[in-house]
N, C-alpha and C positions, 0 to 999 in steps of 0.2 A: 657662197663663202660667208662666213661671221660678219654682220655688223658691228661699229663702233661703238656702238649703244650697249648691244649685249655685252661685249668685253668691257666695258669702262663697268658695268655696273655687277657683274661677276665678280669683278678683281673687288671693286667696292666694299660687296657681300661679302668677299673671303675676309678683306681687312678687318671689317667690322664682329664676324666672328671670331677672327685672333686677336683681335681686342678684347672683345668679351670674354672668353677664354683666360686673357693674362689678368684681366681686372681681377677676376673670381679667384686667378691663382694668386696674386698679392692679396685679399683679402683674409684670404686661410693664411698669407702669411705674417699678417698681421695679426691674425687673433694665435695661431702654431710660433710665430718667433722662430719659422725652419730657413737655412739660410737656401736649402736645397732648390725649396719654393723663389723665394726668390731668383732665383737665376733661371728657375723653366720660367716665371714670368717674366726676366728682362728677354730671355732668348723667344716666347714668344710673342710680347710685342716687338721685337725686330723684324721678324716675319712677319709682321701684319702691316708694319710699317713698309717694307717692303713692296708690296704687293700693293697698297694704297700709289705712294709712288709712281710705280708699273701706271694707275689707272690716271695718272698724270698727262699721258699720254694720249687719253682717247676724248679728254673734258676739260672741261678750261679749268682752274686753282680754286675759284672761287664757287662754282658748281658743286666740284668733288671734294672740299673740306666743310661744303655747307649738309650733304648729305650724309657725307660719311658721320659725319657730326651728332648732326639728328636721328640717325641709324642708332649710331654707338649710345646715343642719350637714351632713345624710346627702349633700345630692349635692354644696355643694364638694369636700369629701372626698374624692369619688369625682374629680370634675375634677382636683384635686390628684394621688392616684397616678395618671389614665390620663394625664395631660396635662400635669402639670411633672413627674413620674417621684418624687414623695412616698415615702416608707414610710409603713406603718402597725403601730402594734405591736398586741401582743395587746389590750391592754388599750383601744386605739383602734378596734380591732374589736368587741368587747364594749360601748363606751359606742356606737358606731354602732345594734348591735344590740338596744340598751333605746331607745334613742331610737326605732325602729321602733316598739318594743313600744307605747310611754309612746303615741305617735299611734295606735295602735289601740286602747290602752285607752278613750283620752280621744273616740272615738267611740263608744264601743257604748252 
């Protein structure tokens, strides 16, 4: 039988991936001003939210939202730097490091 922790992390990772895809689509929408991209972004956010909501069956809200938010933050910042050529300040880098540390500490 698959354990609850595995199901939780699978759902959270899927929700994060979908939210990141939606964030990228929204950034493209902001640049191109296409109603189609706005609709796609909203639909993908909605589907990601469903997976996040289901994850609450397997973990406490405080843990689920913290891990979801921190993973989303770390990955979307990397996407912004790599894909959209955005810059990171020292404070941004320290924040990402603290976010990673907080996820590790929550799982100890």
